VEXDREN-2710 file (C-alpha; in Angstrom, 1 decimal):
% VEXDREN-2710
k/r/px/py/pz
1/MET/14.5/-18.8/25.7
2/GLN/14.9/-18.5/22.0
3/LYS/11.8/-18.6/19.8
4/MET/11.7/-21.2/17.0
5/TRP/10.4/-20.1/13.6
6/LEU/9.4/-22.4/10.8
7/PRO/9.9/-21.5/7.2
8/SER/6.6/-20.2/5.7
9/ARG/6.3/-23.0/3.2
10/LEU/6.6/-25.6/6.0
11/TYR/4.2/-23.7/8.2
12/GLN/1.6/-23.7/5.4
13/LEU/2.0/-27.4/4.7
14/LEU/1.6/-28.6/8.3
15/PRO/-2.1/-29.2/8.2
16/LEU/-1.7/-31.3/5.1
17/VAL/1.1/-33.3/6.7
18/TYR/-1.2/-33.9/9.8
19/LEU/-4.0/-35.0/7.5
20/LEU/-1.8/-37.4/5.5
21/ALA/-0.3/-38.8/8.7
22/GLY/-3.8/-39.4/10.1
23/LEU/-5.0/-41.1/7.0
24/LEU/-1.8/-43.2/7.0
25/MET/-2.4/-44.2/10.6
26/LEU/-6.0/-45.2/9.8
27/ALA/-4.8/-47.2/6.8
28/ILE/-2.0/-49.0/8.7
29/PHE/-3.4/-49.4/12.2
30/GLY/-7.2/-49.0/11.5
31/ASP/-8.0/-52.3/13.3
32/ASP/-6.3/-51.2/16.5
33/PRO/-8.3/-48.8/18.7
34/LEU/-5.2/-46.8/19.6
35/GLY/-4.3/-46.5/15.9
36/ARG/-7.8/-45.4/15.0
37/LEU/-7.8/-42.8/17.8
38/SER/-4.4/-41.5/16.7
39/GLY/-5.5/-41.2/13.1
40/PHE/-8.8/-39.4/14.0
41/LEU/-6.9/-37.0/16.3
42/LEU/-4.4/-36.1/13.6
43/CYS/-7.2/-35.6/11.0
44/ALA/-9.1/-33.5/13.6
45/ALA/-6.0/-31.4/14.3
46/ALA/-5.6/-30.7/10.5
47/VAL/-9.2/-29.6/10.1
48/LEU/-9.1/-27.5/13.3
49/ILE/-5.9/-25.7/12.1
50/TRP/-7.4/-25.0/8.6
51/ALA/-10.6/-23.7/10.2
52/LEU/-8.6/-21.4/12.7
53/ARG/-6.4/-20.1/9.9
54/ALA/-9.5/-19.4/7.7
55/HIS/-11.2/-17.6/10.5
56/GLY/-8.1/-15.5/11.2
57/ARG/-7.8/-14.6/7.6
58/SER/-11.4/-13.5/7.3
59/LYS/-11.1/-11.4/10.5
60/ALA/-7.9/-9.8/9.2
61/LYS/-9.6/-9.1/5.8
62/ALA/-12.6/-7.5/7.6
63/ARG/-10.3/-5.2/9.6
64/LYS/-8.6/-3.7/6.5
65/PRO/-10.5/-0.7/5.0
END
């Protein structure tokens, strides 16, 4: 199976895209429980990705002499 690589710029923007999509879902479908759930899940995914990347960067920085 061939690995799929995203361009670096797109990879860095993915959490922002998730956050904007989540906020858009909340704005458009906020009254619907499924829309609210989808919006919150997309926002949570964005926050989780940012936190994991920050944690990884701090660990990588600590390993360098």
